[in-house]
Structures are given as C-alpha cells and as structure tokens.
N, C-alpha and C positions, 0 to 999 in steps of 0.2 A: 512368715507365719503359716502354719498348716491350715488348709481349708477343709471344712467338714460338712457333709450332707447327711442329714438324719431323715429317714423316710419310713413310712408304713409300707405295707404291701399294696399292690395296685388294685384299683377297681376295674371292672364291676365285680362285686362279690355276691354270694347268696346261693341257695340250693339250686336255683334255676341256671346257675353258671357252674355247676358241678361241685359246690361246696357242701359242708355239713348243714344240718337243719337250722342251727342257730347262728351260722356265720353271716355277718352283715356289719352294719355301721351303728346299730342301735341296740342297747340292752333291753329297753322296754318293748318296743314293737316286735322285735325278732324273737324275744324270749319271754319276758314276764307277762306282757299283755298280748301275746301272739294270737289268742282266741277272740280278741275284742274288736276286730274289724275296724270300722270307721271311728269307733270310740277310743282306739288305742292312742295314748299320748305318744308323741314323736320327739326324739331328741338325738342329734348326732353325737356320738362318743368318739372323738379322735384319740390318738395315742398321746395322752397328756405328758408322759415321761419324756418324749422327744423335745417338746418345748421347754420343759423344766431343765433338762440337761443343757440345751443350747443356751438358755439364759445364764447358766453358771459356768460357761467356759470363757476363755479369753480369745480363742481362735474365731475367725469369721465362720458363721454357720448359716445354713439354710435348712429349714424343716419343711417337708412335704407330707401332707396328710391325704391319704387315698388318691394319689395321682393315677391317671391312666398310664398305660405303657408309653404312649407317645409323649406325655408330659414328663415322665421320668427320664426318657432318653434325651429330651431337649435339655433337661437340667444337667444330666451327666456329662453332656458334651461341653459344658462350661469349665470342666476340669476341677476335680476334688482329690485331695490327698487321701481322705478317708470317706467311706460311705457306710453309715450305720443303719442296719435294718432291724426293726422291731417286729416280732411275730409271735403268735401263739401256736401251740402244738397242732391244733386242728387245721391250720393253714400252712403247714410245712410245705405243701406243694406250691403254694403261692410264694413263699420265701424263695424257693428254688427258681421261680420265674424271674424274680427281682435280681437275684444273684447272676443269673445268665445274662440279663441285660447289662449289668454293671461290667461283667467280664468282657462283653462284646463292645460296648460303647465307651468304657472308661477303664481299659485294661491296666492302667498304672495305679488305679485307686486300690487302697487296702480296704478289705471288707470286714466290718464288725457286726456280729450278730448279738442281739439282746432281746429281752422279754422272756416270758415264761416258756416259750418254745425251747429255750436253752437248757431245759431240764434233761434234754437228750445228751448222751455221752459224747465225748470228744471224737471218737471214731466215726460217729454218725454225722457230726457237724463239720469235721475237718475239711471235707471236699468243698464246702461252701463258704468257708470263712478263714480269714487270716488271724482274727482275734474273736474271742467269745467273752461277753460280759455276763457273769453270773453273780453280780453283787450290786450294791448301790451305785447307780450309773454315773453320777457326777464325779465321785471320787475316782472311779475307774477311768473315765475319759480324761480327766485332768492328769492322772498319772501316765496314761498312754501318750498324751500330747506333750508331756514334759512340763506341765504347768504346776505351780505349787499348790498344796492342798488348801482347801477352804474350811473354815470352822462353820458348824451349823449354828443358827439356821442359815441356809443358803438364801440367795435372792429368789423370791417367789414370783413367777410370771403371772400375768392376769389371764386366766383360762376361763372363758365364758361360753357356756352352752345355752341354746335357746330351746325352750319347751313349746311345742305346738299342740293344740287341740283342734280337731276338725280343720286341719291345715292352716290355722291362724296362730301366730305367735302370742303366747300369753304371759311368759315370764322369762327372765334371764337368771341363770344359775352360775355363781362363781365357784369354781372347783378349788378346794383347799387340800393340798398334798401334805398331810400332817404326819404320816408314818408309813413304814414298810414292815411287812412280816407280822406274825401273830404268835404269841406264846401258847395259845390254847392247844395246838398240835392235833387237831382232829385228823383221823387216819386217812381221809380222802383229800385233805386240803393242800393243794399245790403251793398256795401262797405261804402257808405256815412253814412248810418243810423246805421250800426254796431258800428261805433265809435262816434255816436251821433252828426254827422256833425262837428266833430272836426278834425283838421289836426295836426297830430303828426309828427314833423320833426325828423326823425331818424338821419339825417345829417343836423344840424341846419343852417350851413353857406355854402356859395359857396366854401370857402376854404376847408371845410370838404369834400365836394363832389370831389373837384379836387385832394385832397390827395388820395382818393380811386382810382380815375382814374390813377394817377401816379403809384400806386402799381400794377395795372393791366398791364400798359404799360411796366413796368419793366419785367414782365413775357413774354408778347407778344407785341412788339411795333406796331403791325398792328391790335390790338384788336379793335373791335367795342363795343358799349355800349348800354344797355337798362336801362333807369332810371325808376324804379318802384315807381311812385308817381302819384296819380290819376289825378292831374292837375298841373303838375310840374311848369309851367310858371306863375301860379297865384301869386306866391311870387316873384315879380320882383326884389326886393332887393337881395335876395339870388341868383337868376338866373344871374343877372348882375355882382355880385361879382364872380360867377363862370366864367363868360365870361372874366372878367379882368384877372383872373388867367390863363385862356387858352391863352389869347393874350400875357401875359408876358412870357409864356413858349415858344412861337413861334411854337406850335404844331398845326396840323390840325386833329381834332377829328371827329369821326362819332358817333353821339348820336341819339338814338331813344327815344322820350319822349311822354307822354300823355299830351294833351293840349286842351282846349276848345276854341271856337271862341272868347269868352269873354277875355280869357287870351292872345291869339295870337294877338288880336287887340291892345294890349298895346306895341307891339314891331315892330321895323323895321325889314324887312327880313334880312338885313345885320347884325343886332345884333344876330339873331338866328344862322346864318352861322358862325359868329365869335366865338360863344360859342360851335360850332361843331354840332349843331342840323341839321341833314339832313334826319330825319324821324319823323313823327308826327302821333299819333292816335287821330282823331277828332271825337267827337260824333255829327254826322250829324242828327241822330234820325229821323226827318221828318220836312218838311218845315213849317208846322203849329203846331209843337209840343209845342212851347211856353216855353221851359225851360230857366231859367235865364242864364245859361251858353252859350246859343246861341246868346245872345245880343252882338252886337259889329259891326264890319265892315261887309258888305254884304258877305255871304258865298262864292258866286261866285268869288268875288274879292280876298278873302284870298286864296282859292284853286288855282286860276290861278297864283297868285304871287309866292306862295310856289313852285308850279310845275315848273314854268319858271326859278326858281333859283336852281333847282336840289333837292328840298326837297320832298321826297316821302311821300305820305299820305295814311294812313289806315283809311277809313271812315266807321263808324258803323251806320246802319239804323235800325229802329224799324218797325216791321210789326204787325198790329193789334191794333194800337192806336185807341181810341174811335171815332175820327173824320174820320177815314179812311174807305173808301169802296174800292171795287176792282179797280175802275177807278183812285181813288186818289193814291193808292199804286203804280199802274203802272206809273202814272204821276210823282210821287216823285222818283221812280226808274229812269225814263228817265232823270230827272233833275240831279240826283246824277251822273249817268254814263256820262252825258255831261261834268261833271267836271273832268273826267278821273282820278279818284283815282288809285293808284297802287294796293291797296288791298281794299276789301269791305267785311264787315261783316253784315249779316242780321239776327237779332234775334227777336223772337216773344215776344211781351209785356206780361210779366208774373209776378205774385205776389209772392214775397219772404217775409217770416215772418220778422217783424220788420220795414217794409217799409210802407209809407203812402198808396201806391197802395194796398198792402195786406189788410190794415185795411179797406179801402173803399170797397173792393171786398167782404170781409167776412161779413161786416155789412149789405151790400146790398143783400147778398145771391147770388152773381153772379159767384161763383166758380162752375165749372162743378160738377154735382151731384155725379158722380162716384168718383171724387177726394175728395169731401167733405166727402163722406162716408168711404173712405179708405185712411187714412193719409199716409201710406207707398207708395201707388200708387202716391199720390200727391208729396211726396219727390222725387221719381224717375222721375217724370215728369218735375221737375224744371231744365230743360236742355237747355232752350232757343229755343227748336225745337218742343214744344208741346203747342197747343192752350188750355189754361186752364180756360179761362173766357168766359162766354156767352157775345158775342159781339152784339152791336145794329144792325149791317148791314151784318156781315159775319159769316157763319158757321165755326166751328173749323177746319173741314177738308179743307175748302177753304183757311183759313189763312195759314195752313201748306203748301198747294199747291202753294200759292202766294210766300211764303218764298223760296220754291224750285225753283220757276220761277226766283226769283231775283238772286240767285246764278248762275243759268244756263245762264241767260241773261248777267250778268256781265262777265262771261267767254267767251260767244259766241261773244259779241260785242267788248270787250276790249282785249281779248286774255289772255295768261298766265301772271301772275303778275311778273315773273322774267324778262320778256321782257319789261313790262311797267316800271320796275325799271331802266333798261338800257336806255330806252327812256328818262326818267326823268334826269338821270345822264348826258346824252348827252346835254339836254337843259341847265342844270346847267353849264356844261363845257363851252358851247358856250357863255353863258351870263357872266361868271366870268373870263374867261381866260385873258382878257385885262383890268381887273379892276385896278384902281389906288391903291386900298386897298391891301396890301401884304397878309393879312389874307385870303382874298377872292381869290387871285391868288393861294395861297397854297391849298385852297379848290378845285379850278379848276384842279390843278395838281393831287389831290387825286381822283377826278372824272375820270380823264384820266387813272389813274392806274386801277381803277375798270372797266372801259370800256375795257381795254386791257385784263383783266382777263376774261371778258365775251365773248371775241372773239370765243372761241371754241364752245360755246353753241348756238350762233346765227344761224348757218346752221341747227341745229336740229329744232329750231323754224320755220325756213323758210320752212322746209319740213313737220313737224309733228303737228304744231299748228292747232287749229280748224278753219276751214273755209278759203275760198280763200282770202277774204278781209283781215283777220288778217295775213295770211302768206305773202301776198303782202306788208302789212305795215312793217312787220319784215324785209323783203328783202330790202325795201327802207331805213329803219333805218340802216341796215348793210352797205349798200353802202355809206350812208352819213358819218357814223363813219369811214369807211375805207378812204374816201376822206380826212377827217380831221386829223386822227391819223395814217394813213398808212396801207398798206396791211398786212394781216397776215403773220407771219414768218413761216418757215418750222415747227418749234415746235408747233406753234398754229394750223397749219393745221393738224398735226398728232393728237393733242389733240381733234380736231373737229371730226376726224374719231373715236377716242375712245369714244367721247360723244354719238355718235349714238349707240355704243355697250352698254353704260351705260343706255341709254334710253330704249333699249330692255330689259335689265336686270331689270330695275325699273318696267316696265310693267309686267314682269313675276312675280316679288315678290308681286306686288299688286294683281294680278289675283289669285295667289296661296296662298296669305296671309302668305308669308314667311318673317321672320325677322321683323315682325311688332311690336314686344314687346321688351322692353329694358332688358338688364341684370341688375342684382342687383347693385346698387351703395351703398357702405358701407363706411362710414367715421368714424374714431375714433378721439375723443377729450379727451386728458389727460388720456387715458387708457394705463396702462403699458403693453407693448408687448415685445416679444423676438425680439431683434434688429438684422437684417441680418448683416453678416460680412462686406458687402460693406458700409453699413451705419455707422458701427463702425469706419471704416477707416476715413470717413469724420469727424466724431465727435472727433476723436483723434487729427485731425489737429487744432481744436479749442483750444486744450490744449498745444499748442506749446509755449505759452507765448508771442505771437505776437499780435499786435493791430487788431484783426480780429474777426468777428462774423460769425458762420457757421450755416446754416439752411437747412435741408434736406426736400424738399417739396414732397408731395405724388405723384406728376405728373412725378417723375423721374428726377427732377431738383435739383441741389445743389446751394445754394446762399451763396457766400463768400463775406462778406462786410468788406472792410478795413476802419478802423475808424481814422487812421492817416498814414502819410507816413512811409516808411520802410527804414532801412539802407541797403546798397548793400548786405551785408552778409545775412541779414534776408530775403531779397527778393529772393536770390538764394535758401535758405533753404525752403521757402514757395513754390516756383516753383517746387522744387524736390518732396515735399510731395503731392502737388496737382497733379503732373504728375503721381506719383505712384498710387494715388486713381483713377485717370481716367483710367489707364491701367487695374486695377482690378475691375472696375465697368462699368456699362453702362450708368451712369448718364451724363446729360448735366450740364455744369458749367456756372453760371452767376457770373461774377467777377465785383462787384459793387465798383467803384472808385469815386462815386459822392461826397463823403464827404472828399476826400483826397487832401491835398495841396502838390503836387509833387514838392519838392524842389531839389531832388537828381535825376538827369537824369540817373545816373549809376544804381540806384536801379530799375528804370523803365525798363532799357535795360536788366538787368539780369532776371527780371520777364518775360519779353517778350520772350527772347531767351529760357528760361527754359520751356515755354509752347508752343513754336512755333509748335511742332509736333501735338498738339491737337487743333489747331485753329478752325477746323470744328465743334468741340463740345463745344466751348467757346464763350460766348457773353459778351462783355465788356460794362459796363455802364460808360460813360465818366464823368470826373470831370465837375463840374458845371461852372467853369470860364474858359475863353479862355486862360488866362495866365497859368493855371494849365495844360490845354490840350497841350499847346506848350511845357511845361516842360516834359510832359510824352509822347512826340511825338513818341519815339521809340516803346513804348508799344501800343499806340493807332493806329499807322499805320499798325500794324501787324494783327489786328482783326477787324471784321465788328462791327461798333459802332452803338449803339442805345441809345439815350438819350442826 
C-alpha cells in the first residue's frame, strides 16, 4: 500500500522572516487583532484539510503541521510514495523550499500540491509538482491512490484548537468542516471562484453536523465550535434541522459561524440562539460595495439585534474599493465602529487569480507595474495588506496607511476585543435570563458562566486598556456584572492578581519575540508503530470477551464504550482490569454508558465500587434514558456526569 506524507510549509514564518504582513500561524493575532498587543487572543490555526484528508484515506498517512526544515527532512527520509504540500499564494516561495527538500531527500516521492495556492496555472506549478489538486481533496486523493470513492458525509477527525488570553488557555474549540465553496460569487473571493461558485456540503444534513458536535462534546462537554462553511446559514433547511437536533438534546451550544446579511435576514434571532450560534463573521465590506450577499435587512438593525442578544460579531471591511476616497473610507469606518462589533478585520481590495476582479485588473493593465513585471513579488504581495492596483483616487501608500488607521481606531475607540466579548455576553444574559423559552434561559446561564470565568481579567483591562475612556467603560461594565452576578470570590481575586503577572509575561514575550512559533504537530493515520506498554494494557481489556469497545486517543484519553449491560461478575472483572490499567498509566478514562440499558443495579454498583478510587480520572457519559439512569444510580452518583 502507498505511503503518504501530508505537510504544511515550514516554520519559522512571519514578516521578520521575509514573509508578507499577515503570514503566520494565527488568524486573530496576525490579522484581526493585530493592533491589540497583549490583549490579542491567541489561537494556532493548522491546515485542517490535511488531517481531514488523512482521516479519509485507506493508505498509511502522516500529517506534519508547521515542521522545521530539519523535522521535515527527518520525516522524508522514512520513505513516502507521495508528499502532499498545502500552501497559499502568498507563501509560494515557502512552497518552493519544501519542494526542494523533497526533491533532495526523497527523490522517489511524487509531489502533490494543494490549497488555494493552486489557483496559479499549470505552467507556473508544473516545475514543482507531479500532481495538482484543485478540487475537494478526499475524492481527489482517493482517486489518485486507486481507492474506491466514499459517500458523504466523510469521517470527521477531531480537530481542536486552544484559545489563549494573556498567555493562559481559556477554552477549546472544535473545528467542524461543514462545506467548501460559496455561491455568493463576490468578485474578490478566491474561495467562491476556486470551486466555480458551487457549494460542496461535506456534512449534507443538520443531523450530520450534530453528530460531529456530539463526538466533540463527549471529549470535552464545554467545547466551543467553529463551523467552517463560507455562508453556513444560506442553507436554511440544513441549519434548521441542526437546530431541531440541538433542541431535542437539551444542550446549550456555543457556535461561531460565517454568515452574510442576506442569510441572517432569513432567521429570527431566537432561532440562531436555539441552534447555539453566539458568534458570527459578517462581511460588512463597505456601505456602497453593492454585493448580493449584503441585500436583506438593514445592516444596523441586524448588528444591533445580534449584539443585544449576546451574539458576538466579527465584521470584515474592505479598504481600497473603487468608489472609496479617503473621506469615504473614514466615514464607512465610523459607521462600522458605531455598530460596536466585537472584532473587526480590514483588508485591502486585492486581485487573486481566478476571480473576476483579477480578470478585470489584468485586462485593464491596472496591476502595479512592479508586480506585473515580477510574478513572485506579486504572489508574496497577496496578503491583504498590500495595495496592488492603481486606484482612481488613492495612492497605494495611502491605502495601506488608511488600513493601518482602521485597525488603530478600532482598538482606540472600542478597546480590546476580549472585553467587548464580555460586554456582549452581559447584554445577552440580561436579555435572555427571564425568557419564557427554556433554550434561551439555558443560553443565559451559559453566558453567566462565561462572565464568571472572565472576572479575573476585568481588573487588568480596567488598569491597562488603551485610553481613559475605554478603561472607564471596562470599570463600569465590571461594576454592572458584579451587581448582577455577585462579587468576586477569594479564588477569583487571586486569579486576578495572577492575571496581572500573565499580562506582564505576555508583554515580555511579544517584545522579545519569545515562544511565537508553534512546535511540530505530527499525526499518524494507519501507520504501524511500536505500541507503548500502557497502551497494550488498555488494548488487552478489549479482549476480555465482554461487550465493550476500547479506543486509545492521542490526547492521553482512553474511551471504553459498553455496548450492552453487564452481569455483576463481569462488572467486577471489568472494574478490576480498568483500575489496574489506571494505576500503570497516566491516561484519563471516559466510560461511555450511553447505549447501555442498565437492568441490573448490582452490576452498576460493583463497577462503581471498583472504580471509586479513580473517580478524579474518570468521566462517565450517562445512559440516554431517565429509566436507565435511575437503574444505574449507584454508578452515576459516584462520578461527575456529562451527557
């Protein structure tokens, strides 16, 4: 069977290493919150598609995320039939470095190029690739490897990112790959035109999406989610089916989605909250931009309603549209900031191959002369922060200065985004806490929990945020929250003191550029490896002849799923073997009882007593019916339940 290596480009990345202004590992810190310094949220964004493809092949695969050149060479020397490289246009030069290493250290390997960098024509990419993927990657790779096609939905890997504030982890986010492409067809949008304005549903139904959500929640019941689908809410039937699944589950989710004004105008805000949507990325673009996706309810009305109900908004605005001059850019900025988005992105109107805007610019000869003369300089400049087109009213340097002004004014006037989030949650809590709708009351309770988690960081904003007016607003917000939810506990006050220390540490690491690059992420799929003794312990439990399934996850968690109820003797035997494995390993145990009809309370009691000493390392997923929960009360009462 063929062996496949899928890799990103190599680290280190960033402007300080010769890359474009936004090149790096993080969408927020490098781009959206680039002006917010120590208050910028931090989250590593790997190439999710690589793990998604690897999960859905039959061939043995290894995935490398941001390897160093030395780490990549070490992996290449293990021998691979195919090496697939994912890249964007702006890091074309980095892709060439990876290809050179493959050619030198694995000359027999066939090279596959993928990602949005493949918008370039064959004659440009041919010197660097044996194959080029410009379509949905799973189907392409299976066809290339001679594997039979798979029906959608494909298997969805567990892709978790960690959000940090002031260098401290605050939440986990499960990434849900729900769709590719976008039918809106905005003239600048590479994503839409790469897939010929088609929308490919990787998760065709709302039930499919909810099934992925449930798998994540089994790992972490407090997981937040980001749905990667360019205009998720356009398909109302799928979204509402997902909402129905959420309502039936009785859960309160936290979902961040991409949506246009056109799509949002088709929903009541209560429907969004019921499906768990409490964060939305909206393309504001410009008040006179005239894109079809902007048609619907007045943007001011949509932004205000979402904010008042606790839904955070990331608004993206374009600088350098043909109708804009300096006065118009500043006026549109004022209009956007008056809507008080939690996060704001400002990118320069730039032409990407394959888009209508690129075709217009090249035909009219409006691309900057130096970029037209040097293709590789053009590729490197496709970063959203370079003025690439001769504008009717603005010099390129002025467009770039106006973009910088937008980021600076967003931060100066509205303050750090983390406190804008807290303010929005508080508005949502106040609005929903007395709702007659139980799903909305659950959402209010979730907002309240998030607000309590934010207590320790509020004093840092009150002291260190930019400007007297912003600091005063944070102080007023803090007092209002305390009146509503109670004064900080001793533990919260101690964590506030620690937060000041973390703020100083964050400032130091930014100033000295310490710890700004990720470590290698290496994932194996179907690759035979030497199994550690602790893992063999768990796998032997699966061979006891009991109705159980055992899965050892790479995060140090073991999943033991009971498929039917146990007899008392078997329950005692299972508890003994599980306890022995817990003693000899550092794994955490998830005991999945959701599919078990507990008819024998004695079996549940023996399992509980046998595992009582390890309760801190065990999480129990409860049976799905109340009757089964009552029958297993001895077991369920002993452990913290999730599910």
